[in-house]
BARORO-471712 format. One line per 3 residues: number of its first residue (from 1); their letters; for each residue x, y, z of N, C-alpha, C. Coordinates in Angstrom, 2 decimals. Last residue first. Example, Ala and Ser with C-alpha at 12.3 -4.5 7.8 and 13.67 -1.06 7.14 Angstrom:
2
2 = SA = 12.85:-2.25:7.08:13.67:-1.06:7.14:12.90:0.03:7.87  13.19:-5.69:7.80:12.30:-4.50:7.80:13.20:-3.30:7.80 .
END
This chain:
238
238 = AGG = -21.03:-5.83:-30.00:-21.08:-7.00:-28.51:-19.94:-6.53:-27.74  -22.12:-4.96:-31.95:-22.57:-3.80:-30.77:-22.08:-5.12:-29.60  -20.79:-6.64:-34.17:-22.54:-6.14:-34.12:-23.08:-5.67:-32.60 .
235 = NQR = -18.54:-6.50:-34.44:-18.94:-7.22:-33.96:-20.50:-7.72:-33.69  -18.15:-4.30:-36.05:-17.71:-4.88:-36.73:-18.78:-6.24:-35.89  -18.38:-2.23:-33.51:-19.58:-2.28:-34.75:-19.74:-3.40:-35.03 .
232 = QHA = -16.14:-2.90:-32.27:-18.02:-3.14:-31.43:-18.81:-3.29:-32.41  -14.34:-2.45:-33.94:-14.50:-4.11:-33.41:-16.07:-4.33:-32.85  -15.09:0.53:-32.77:-15.05:-0.31:-34.66:-15.28:-1.75:-34.74 .
229 = LQE = -13.95:0.67:-30.41:-15.00:1.23:-31.38:-15.76:0.60:-32.60  -11.75:0.28:-30.25:-12.49:-0.50:-29.66:-14.08:-0.66:-30.50  -10.77:2.60:-32.11:-10.37:0.71:-33.03:-11.21:0.37:-31.45 .
226 = ARL = -11.63:4.62:-30.49:-12.15:4.87:-31.68:-11.81:3.13:-32.56  -9.60:3.82:-28.41:-11.08:4.03:-28.15:-12.25:3.65:-29.30  -6.92:4.50:-29.77:-7.46:3.00:-29.46:-8.93:3.02:-28.68 .
223 = LIE = -7.40:7.23:-30.48:-7.30:5.67:-31.64:-7.55:4.67:-30.82  -7.33:8.29:-27.85:-8.43:8.48:-28.98:-8.11:7.30:-30.14  -4.70:7.70:-27.12:-5.59:6.99:-26.18:-7.29:7.04:-27.05 .
220 = QLD = -3.34:9.16:-28.68:-3.12:7.32:-28.68:-4.32:6.74:-27.97  -3.93:11.48:-28.30:-4.41:11.07:-29.21:-4.39:9.44:-29.10  -2.74:11.52:-25.21:-4.04:12.30:-25.49:-4.63:10.92:-26.93 .
217 = DED = 0.21:11.12:-25.86:-0.63:10.30:-25.47:-2.48:10.46:-25.63  0.27:12.96:-27.39:0.85:11.85:-28.10:0.21:11.12:-27.46  -1.96:15.96:-27.09:-0.15:15.57:-26.87:-0.39:14.18:-27.50 .
214 = IDF = -2.95:19.05:-27.90:-3.41:17.90:-27.33:-2.33:16.96:-27.76  -4.23:21.26:-29.66:-3.77:21.11:-28.30:-4.31:19.95:-27.86  -1.55:21.53:-32.18:-2.94:20.77:-31.63:-2.67:20.64:-30.39 .
211 = LEG = 0.50:23.53:-34.40:0.36:22.82:-33.09:-1.69:22.55:-32.61  0.61:21.97:-37.91:0.04:23.37:-36.70:0.09:22.32:-35.58  2.58:19.55:-38.92:1.86:20.44:-39.03:1.46:21.36:-37.96 .
208 = QML = 4.47:17.61:-38.17:4.48:18.28:-39.75:3.43:19.21:-39.64  4.31:16.81:-35.39:5.85:18.08:-35.51:5.46:18.54:-37.21  2.70:14.83:-35.19:2.17:16.18:-34.69:3.39:17.01:-35.02 .
205 = AEH = 3.93:12.87:-36.56:3.11:13.43:-36.93:2.61:15.08:-37.08  5.66:12.44:-34.61:6.32:12.86:-35.54:5.17:13.97:-36.63  4.35:11.59:-32.58:4.70:12.26:-31.88:5.59:12.92:-33.99 .
202 = LDA = 3.15:8.85:-34.14:2.05:10.36:-33.39:2.97:11.42:-33.36  5.38:7.79:-34.09:4.81:8.12:-35.08:3.89:9.24:-35.00  6.29:7.45:-31.28:7.09:8.38:-31.89:6.37:8.55:-33.16 .
199 = RTI = 3.66:5.49:-30.74:4.18:7.01:-30.02:4.73:7.83:-30.41  3.31:4.28:-33.30:3.53:3.79:-32.56:3.52:5.51:-31.57  0.81:1.51:-35.20:1.57:3.12:-34.80:1.63:3.35:-33.36 .
196 = SVA = 1.25:-1.17:-37.38:0.79:-0.68:-35.97:1.59:0.84:-35.50  -1.43:-1.03:-39.83:-0.08:-1.23:-39.41:-0.42:-0.63:-38.01  -3.82:-2.31:-42.00:-3.90:-2.74:-40.43:-2.53:-2.59:-39.95 .
193 = DIP = -4.74:0.00:-44.05:-4.45:-1.33:-43.72:-3.95:-1.59:-42.60  -7.93:0.96:-44.56:-6.54:1.47:-43.71:-6.42:-0.05:-43.89  -10.33:2.34:-46.17:-10.09:1.23:-46.21:-8.66:1.79:-45.88 .
190 = LNA = -12.88:5.03:-44.91:-11.75:4.65:-45.69:-11.16:3.26:-45.47  -15.42:5.61:-43.63:-14.98:4.19:-43.52:-13.92:3.91:-44.78  -15.61:9.01:-45.16:-16.07:8.12:-43.93:-15.18:6.90:-44.40 .
187 = PKA = -14.74:11.56:-46.26:-15.03:10.39:-46.90:-14.78:9.29:-45.67  -14.04:14.98:-45.22:-13.48:13.65:-45.65:-14.67:12.43:-45.70  -16.51:17.49:-45.27:-15.26:16.43:-44.34:-15.11:15.20:-45.24 .
184 = EAS = -18.11:19.04:-46.57:-16.12:19.19:-46.99:-15.75:18.25:-46.61  -20.34:18.61:-46.07:-19.92:18.69:-47.51:-18.36:18.49:-47.26  -20.47:19.42:-43.39:-20.72:17.41:-43.81:-19.77:17.40:-45.16 .
181 = ALP = -18.41:21.99:-42.14:-19.56:21.30:-43.34:-19.37:19.94:-42.89  -16.04:22.82:-40.80:-17.05:21.90:-39.95:-17.83:21.77:-40.94  -12.86:23.32:-42.05:-13.92:23.38:-42.09:-14.82:22.54:-41.43 .
178 = HPY = -11.60:26.61:-39.76:-11.35:24.64:-40.44:-12.47:24.81:-40.69  -10.42:29.57:-41.65:-11.20:28.29:-41.01:-11.21:27.03:-41.16  -7.86:27.43:-42.60:-8.22:28.93:-42.06:-8.94:29.21:-42.05 .
175 = RRG = -4.95:26.14:-42.73:-5.82:26.22:-43.43:-6.97:26.91:-42.09  -1.60:27.33:-43.72:-2.38:26.97:-42.89:-4.18:27.04:-43.34  0.06:29.44:-45.15:-0.24:28.06:-45.80:-1.12:27.38:-44.66 .
172 = ALN = 0.35:31.89:-44.77:1.08:30.96:-44.08:1.19:29.29:-44.42  -2.01:32.90:-46.07:-0.99:33.18:-46.44:0.21:32.45:-46.02  -3.83:31.79:-44.05:-3.96:31.38:-45.18:-2.29:31.50:-45.87 .
169 = NFI = -2.86:33.42:-41.85:-2.97:31.50:-41.57:-2.82:31.17:-42.46  -3.72:36.11:-42.48:-2.02:35.29:-42.32:-2.24:33.81:-42.37  -6.23:35.73:-43.25:-5.23:36.20:-44.21:-4.29:36.10:-44.11 .
166 = IAL = -7.22:35.64:-40.52:-7.65:34.50:-42.06:-6.69:34.78:-42.77  -6.25:36.84:-38.71:-6.23:35.44:-38.86:-6.32:34.75:-40.25  -7.58:39.47:-39.82:-6.18:39.19:-39.80:-6.07:37.71:-39.73 .
163 = LAL = -10.30:38.72:-38.87:-9.76:38.73:-40.66:-8.01:38.65:-41.22  -10.19:38.62:-36.21:-10.49:37.72:-36.87:-9.60:37.42:-38.66  -9.40:41.27:-35.74:-8.39:39.63:-35.43:-8.42:38.98:-36.65 .
160 = LVS = -11.52:42.70:-36.69:-10.42:42.72:-37.43:-9.02:42.00:-37.18  -13.42:41.76:-34.81:-13.87:41.38:-36.35:-12.33:41.97:-36.89  -12.44:42.08:-32.34:-12.58:41.00:-32.70:-12.85:40.65:-34.11 .
157 = NLL = -12.52:45.01:-32.44:-11.40:44.64:-32.10:-11.27:43.25:-33.16  -15.66:45.33:-33.17:-14.66:45.68:-34.00:-13.11:44.93:-33.62  -16.21:44.53:-30.41:-16.35:43.73:-31.79:-15.82:43.91:-32.96 .
154 = VPY = -14.99:46.60:-28.83:-14.75:44.84:-29.03:-15.45:43.98:-29.82  -14.87:49.54:-28.45:-14.02:48.60:-29.79:-14.25:47.13:-29.77  -17.75:48.82:-30.20:-16.37:49.37:-30.42:-16.34:49.88:-28.78 .
151 = LVF = -19.94:47.03:-29.11:-19.74:46.98:-30.15:-18.25:48.02:-30.98  -19.39:47.08:-26.28:-19.61:45.92:-27.23:-19.47:46.10:-28.25  -19.30:49.72:-25.91:-18.12:48.94:-25.46:-18.74:47.52:-26.34 .
148 = SYG = -22.06:50.84:-25.71:-21.09:50.99:-26.53:-19.79:50.42:-26.98  -22.97:50.47:-23.15:-23.28:49.22:-24.02:-22.16:49.34:-25.53  -20.66:51.91:-21.98:-21.75:51.89:-21.34:-21.74:49.98:-22.61 .
145 = LQH = -18.29:53.92:-21.22:-18.91:53.69:-22.95:-20.23:52.71:-23.00  -17.66:55.01:-19.00:-18.37:55.86:-20.17:-18.92:55.22:-21.43  -16.03:52.65:-18.50:-17.87:52.67:-17.72:-18.56:53.43:-18.51 .
142 = IGP = -14.23:52.98:-19.75:-14.85:51.90:-20.28:-16.13:51.80:-20.09  -12.87:55.00:-18.43:-13.15:55.31:-19.74:-13.87:53.94:-20.11  -13.11:54.05:-15.61:-14.21:54.54:-15.94:-14.25:55.05:-17.13 .
139 = GGL = -12.68:50.34:-15.24:-12.20:51.99:-15.07:-13.32:52.92:-15.72  -12.71:47.64:-16.14:-12.01:48.49:-16.85:-11.53:49.54:-16.63  -13.92:45.84:-14.75:-13.43:46.16:-13.91:-12.40:47.54:-14.98 .
136 = IAT = -16.36:45.67:-16.02:-16.40:45.71:-14.78:-15.84:46.57:-14.04  -15.38:44.94:-18.69:-15.87:45.40:-18.82:-16.61:46.37:-17.30  -13.35:42.58:-17.68:-13.27:44.15:-18.31:-14.23:44.85:-18.30 .
133 = LAV = -15.35:40.67:-17.57:-14.52:41.56:-16.23:-14.23:42.21:-16.89  -15.43:39.54:-20.59:-16.39:40.15:-19.12:-16.21:41.28:-18.25  -13.08:40.02:-21.08:-13.51:40.42:-21.58:-14.93:40.89:-20.73 .
130 = AGG = -12.02:37.10:-19.96:-12.02:38.59:-19.71:-11.95:39.63:-19.90  -13.69:35.44:-21.23:-14.02:35.73:-19.70:-13.80:37.21:-19.41  -13.04:35.80:-23.74:-14.56:36.25:-23.67:-14.64:36.41:-22.22 .
127 = PPH = -10.73:34.28:-23.50:-10.48:35.17:-23.68:-11.91:35.93:-23.36  -12.27:31.28:-24.43:-11.42:31.88:-23.27:-11.57:33.19:-22.66  -15.06:30.96:-25.90:-13.91:31.22:-26.35:-13.07:32.60:-25.09 .
124 = LCR = -17.48:29.22:-27.64:-16.98:29.17:-26.58:-15.24:29.98:-26.79  -19.61:29.54:-29.07:-18.77:30.39:-29.61:-17.72:30.53:-28.47  -22.67:28.81:-29.14:-21.45:28.12:-29.56:-20.36:28.87:-30.12 .
121 = LKF = -24.63:29.65:-27.28:-23.93:30.36:-28.70:-22.93:29.66:-29.79  -24.13:28.05:-25.39:-25.36:28.23:-25.74:-24.63:28.62:-27.52  -21.45:29.18:-24.56:-21.66:27.86:-24.59:-23.09:27.09:-25.84 .
118 = MLG = -21.56:31.42:-24.21:-20.73:31.42:-24.81:-21.14:29.62:-25.59  -23.34:31.26:-22.09:-23.98:31.89:-22.99:-23.31:31.66:-23.80  -21.89:30.39:-19.80:-23.31:29.64:-20.36:-23.50:29.84:-21.61 .
115 = IAL = -19.89:32.34:-19.61:-19.79:31.03:-20.11:-20.76:30.15:-20.38  -21.67:34.71:-18.69:-20.79:34.39:-19.60:-20.36:33.48:-20.58  -22.39:33.91:-16.20:-23.18:33.74:-17.34:-22.59:33.72:-18.18 .
112 = AAA = -19.87:33.64:-14.87:-20.63:32.42:-15.00:-21.68:32.16:-16.00  -18.85:36.34:-15.13:-17.72:34.82:-15.67:-18.98:33.37:-15.78  -21.21:37.71:-13.54:-20.30:37.87:-15.28:-20.00:36.72:-15.46 .
109 = VGC = -20.95:36.91:-11.26:-22.16:36.46:-12.42:-21.90:36.60:-13.49  -17.85:37.31:-10.68:-18.67:36.13:-10.27:-20.15:35.66:-11.06  -18.24:40.07:-10.45:-17.56:39.50:-11.45:-17.56:38.36:-11.45 .
106 = ALG = -20.02:40.94:-8.86:-20.63:41.15:-10.41:-19.33:40.25:-10.81  -18.76:40.44:-6.68:-19.80:39.72:-7.01:-20.37:39.40:-8.07  -16.80:42.28:-6.89:-16.35:40.86:-6.65:-17.78:40.75:-6.75 .
103 = PDA = -18.22:45.17:-7.09:-17.45:44.36:-8.11:-17.24:42.87:-8.27  -21.46:45.44:-6.20:-20.09:45.11:-5.83:-19.13:44.66:-6.51  -23.69:46.47:-7.69:-22.84:47.40:-7.70:-21.17:46.70:-6.87 .
100 = ILL = -25.51:44.92:-11.09:-24.94:44.67:-9.38:-23.55:45.86:-8.95  -26.13:46.17:-12.90:-27.33:45.63:-12.08:-26.51:45.41:-10.67  -24.28:47.28:-14.38:-25.49:48.18:-14.40:-26.19:47.76:-13.33 .
97 = STS = -22.27:45.35:-14.68:-21.84:46.65:-14.04:-22.81:47.31:-13.80  -23.73:42.79:-16.31:-23.87:42.82:-14.77:-23.31:44.23:-14.19  -24.05:44.68:-18.76:-25.33:44.96:-17.83:-24.89:44.28:-16.93 .
94 = VGV = -21.37:44.32:-19.14:-21.96:45.65:-19.24:-23.57:44.99:-18.44  -21.36:41.74:-19.44:-20.31:42.44:-18.05:-20.71:43.24:-18.05  -22.67:40.30:-21.53:-23.13:39.88:-20.45:-22.39:41.10:-18.92 .
91 = AAA = -21.22:42.11:-23.53:-22.36:42.49:-23.18:-23.40:42.13:-22.02  -18.80:40.43:-23.54:-18.60:41.93:-23.32:-20.37:42.67:-22.29  -20.04:38.20:-24.32:-19.30:37.93:-23.19:-19.40:39.46:-22.46 .
88 = SMN = -20.67:38.46:-26.57:-21.61:38.06:-25.80:-21.29:38.29:-24.44  -18.32:39.32:-27.75:-19.13:40.38:-27.86:-20.20:39.99:-27.34  -16.46:36.99:-27.68:-15.81:38.60:-27.26:-17.14:39.07:-26.69 .
85 = GGV = -17.75:35.18:-29.20:-17.48:34.80:-27.29:-17.67:36.20:-27.33  -18.29:36.13:-31.98:-19.36:35.87:-31.08:-19.52:35.72:-29.26  -15.14:36.36:-32.42:-16.08:37.07:-32.38:-17.75:37.32:-31.47 .
82 = ISW = -14.27:34.10:-31.71:-13.73:35.33:-31.12:-14.50:36.47:-31.24  -16.42:31.84:-33.06:-15.49:32.36:-31.66:-15.43:33.41:-30.57  -16.15:32.75:-35.75:-17.23:32.81:-34.59:-16.58:32.95:-33.35 .
79 = PQA = -13.43:31.86:-35.92:-13.90:33.53:-36.08:-14.64:33.67:-35.17  -12.36:30.17:-33.63:-12.59:29.80:-35.19:-13.28:31.25:-34.95  -10.89:28.82:-31.65:-10.03:30.15:-31.92:-10.62:30.48:-33.84 .
76 = LPS = -12.31:26.59:-30.16:-12.18:27.61:-29.02:-11.59:29.15:-30.63  -11.40:24.48:-32.11:-12.62:24.82:-32.31:-12.74:26.85:-31.32  -8.10:25.04:-33.05:-8.80:24.84:-32.26:-10.50:25.48:-32.43 .
73 = NPV = -6.18:26.08:-35.09:-7.04:24.66:-36.02:-7.96:24.22:-34.48  -4.71:27.88:-34.53:-5.54:28.23:-35.22:-7.00:27.41:-35.67  -3.02:28.23:-31.67:-4.26:26.93:-32.34:-4.95:27.90:-33.50 .
70 = GFL = -1.61:31.29:-32.61:-0.35:29.65:-31.91:-1.31:28.09:-32.41  -3.65:32.64:-33.65:-2.51:32.71:-34.28:-1.29:31.96:-34.01  -6.14:32.07:-31.67:-5.75:32.66:-33.79:-4.85:32.39:-34.21 .
67 = LVA = -4.33:32.51:-29.21:-5.45:31.21:-30.05:-5.44:31.32:-31.17  -2.94:34.49:-29.05:-2.50:33.62:-28.86:-3.50:32.84:-29.30  -5.09:36.88:-29.36:-4.36:36.62:-30.61:-3.64:35.15:-30.20 .
64 = SAG = -6.74:36.53:-26.91:-7.83:36.23:-28.23:-6.40:35.73:-29.41  -5.09:37.87:-25.25:-5.20:35.70:-24.85:-5.38:35.73:-26.23  -5.00:40.02:-26.17:-3.33:39.16:-26.48:-3.95:38.05:-26.50 .
61 = MPA = -7.49:40.78:-25.37:-7.40:40.56:-26.80:-5.83:40.21:-27.18  -7.32:40.66:-22.99:-8.33:39.83:-23.47:-7.98:39.10:-25.02  -5.69:43.03:-22.44:-5.25:41.69:-22.02:-6.05:40.86:-22.50 .
58 = IFW = -6.13:45.29:-23.10:-5.56:44.57:-24.10:-5.05:43.09:-23.16  -7.84:46.24:-21.31:-8.30:45.64:-22.39:-7.62:44.88:-23.50  -6.36:47.04:-18.74:-7.58:45.55:-19.08:-8.18:44.82:-20.12 .
55 = LNV = -4.75:48.59:-20.20:-4.54:47.64:-20.24:-5.19:46.59:-19.41  -5.14:51.14:-22.73:-6.21:50.60:-21.66:-5.51:49.60:-21.44  -4.08:53.51:-23.59:-3.76:52.16:-23.73:-4.36:51.33:-22.60 .
52 = EGL = -6.18:55.85:-24.53:-4.74:55.43:-23.85:-5.04:54.12:-24.29  -8.73:56.47:-25.98:-7.19:58.05:-25.36:-6.66:57.41:-24.86  -10.10:55.49:-26.30:-10.09:55.43:-24.96:-9.19:56.38:-24.50 .
49 = VFH = -10.14:54.42:-29.19:-11.04:54.87:-28.60:-11.14:55.67:-27.14  -7.06:54.71:-29.78:-8.22:55.35:-30.12:-8.94:55.90:-30.13  -6.19:52.84:-28.47:-5.85:54.18:-27.78:-6.40:54.81:-28.75 .
46 = SIW = -7.19:50.45:-28.75:-7.86:51.53:-27.43:-7.67:52.33:-27.19  -6.32:50.25:-31.57:-7.85:50.67:-31.44:-8.03:51.11:-30.16  -3.85:49.78:-30.88:-3.84:51.20:-31.89:-5.55:51.40:-31.51 .
43 = GSI = -3.67:46.88:-29.68:-3.55:48.60:-29.05:-3.88:49.74:-29.64  -4.53:45.67:-31.92:-5.52:45.90:-30.58:-5.14:47.43:-29.84  -2.55:45.92:-33.93:-3.61:46.50:-34.20:-4.88:46.68:-32.97 .
40 = MLG = -0.70:44.94:-32.10:-0.14:46.07:-32.35:-1.43:46.51:-32.50  -1.88:42.22:-31.95:-1.75:42.87:-30.48:-1.25:44.28:-31.31  -1.62:40.98:-34.05:-2.70:41.20:-33.68:-2.68:42.64:-32.98 .
37 = LGA = 1.56:40.96:-34.66:0.19:41.94:-35.63:-0.77:42.27:-34.88  1.80:39.09:-32.88:2.66:40.38:-32.71:1.57:41.75:-33.47  0.22:36.83:-33.63:0.08:37.59:-32.67:0.26:39.05:-32.08 .
34 = GVS = 2.56:36.52:-35.73:0.74:36.74:-36.31:0.06:37.37:-34.90  4.67:36.22:-34.74:4.71:37.18:-35.91:3.41:37.66:-35.68  4.17:33.66:-33.12:4.93:34.81:-32.70:4.53:36.26:-33.79 .
31 = SLL = 3.31:31.73:-35.02:2.60:32.09:-34.06:3.22:33.27:-33.68  5.69:31.27:-36.77:4.39:32.23:-37.36:3.37:32.15:-36.12  7.53:30.42:-35.08:7.43:31.56:-35.95:6.44:32.45:-35.79 .
28 = IEK = 6.13:27.77:-34.52:6.52:28.81:-33.80:6.74:30.50:-34.19  6.54:26.97:-37.10:5.22:27.25:-36.55:5.36:28.46:-35.27  8.77:26.49:-37.28:8.09:27.42:-38.14:7.39:27.62:-37.73 .
25 = KSV = 9.54:24.69:-34.85:10.18:26.17:-35.33:9.69:27.23:-36.21  6.81:22.19:-34.92:7.99:23.10:-35.55:8.66:24.33:-35.15  5.63:20.72:-32.01:5.28:21.86:-32.93:6.95:22.36:-33.51 .
22 = ALP = 4.69:19.47:-29.46:4.88:18.82:-30.38:5.00:20.01:-31.28  6.06:20.52:-26.18:4.73:21.04:-26.87:5.76:19.90:-28.55  6.50:18.80:-23.00:6.61:19.47:-24.16:5.37:19.52:-25.13 .
19 = HPW = 4.90:19.89:-20.02:4.91:19.42:-20.87:5.36:19.70:-22.15  6.40:20.70:-16.82:5.80:21.21:-18.22:5.75:20.62:-19.30  5.03:18.57:-14.08:6.06:19.29:-14.95:6.10:19.47:-16.29 .
16 = LRA = 3.22:17.89:-13.34:3.14:19.01:-12.82:4.58:19.69:-13.82  3.34:15.13:-13.51:2.72:15.51:-14.50:2.47:17.50:-14.04  5.48:14.15:-11.71:5.66:14.12:-12.83:5.05:15.16:-13.65 .
13 = CGL = 3.28:14.54:-9.25:4.68:15.07:-9.41:4.93:15.10:-10.81  2.28:11.93:-9.89:1.39:13.31:-9.86:2.20:14.26:-9.58  4.17:9.68:-9.43:3.27:10.34:-10.98:2.25:11.61:-11.20 .
10 = KLS = 4.51:10.19:-6.68:5.80:10.23:-8.02:4.73:10.82:-9.55  2.31:9.44:-6.21:2.85:11.00:-5.32:3.98:11.00:-6.50  2.18:6.45:-7.01:1.08:8.06:-7.17:1.51:9.17:-6.85 .
7 = EIW = 4.26:5.43:-5.56:4.12:5.73:-6.93:2.91:6.71:-7.72  3.17:5.86:-2.65:4.75:7.12:-3.22:4.32:6.46:-4.72  1.03:3.97:-2.41:1.01:5.43:-2.56:2.28:6.53:-2.75 .
4 = QKK = 2.64:1.73:-3.42:1.25:2.20:-4.28:1.44:3.73:-4.28  4.17:1.47:-1.00:4.31:1.87:-2.31:3.79:2.18:-3.38  1.88:1.22:0.77:2.94:2.54:1.15:3.55:2.65:-0.39 .
1 = M = 0.96:-1.18:0.17:-0.10:-0.59:0.28:0.85:1.51:0.11 .
END
């Protein structure tokens, strides 16, 4: 029992160690340059609208830039995710700040409502939570904007970032936005030769493309689950 407890403790501590990212140097460079351009646009618009570079506003836009240019294949980084997510979160944040005087309580309520709304509208975007808090904690400059904050600068900034991401990622040879329509999906049930895929194969495959929010172990687990489901289907669900 003691030995098992020690092994569990070692495993838990090992999980705290930074995991390596399966991404090439080219993708790191593209992600960095794209995010930098996005932040420069965000900073310019923030300065133009608010009269100063408001740090509370730049923070969520910077997080959006990381997703759009660093992990463009993620469902959380698609154009509707950033535009719909940031806009709906901003509307929730402004409404909450007008209805609840206590900032701490308002932040908790706004974050909860914003996440639920983004799920419902299929536009979950993590930086949207920060956008909602910005409407509450952003200071007099943002409070004076009222609901105008939702459209200008949040919506405008989000649209510009999405357009820049579309242009930049496609010029860089990335597929963005990622296809979601069934008409674009690859045909199912393609004949595949029975070969043994190793963890090294998965690592090499991940290194040859964009950064995916998944590592070799997770991908291997998904493949094993799919293989089990395929066997069950072929055996009549047994």
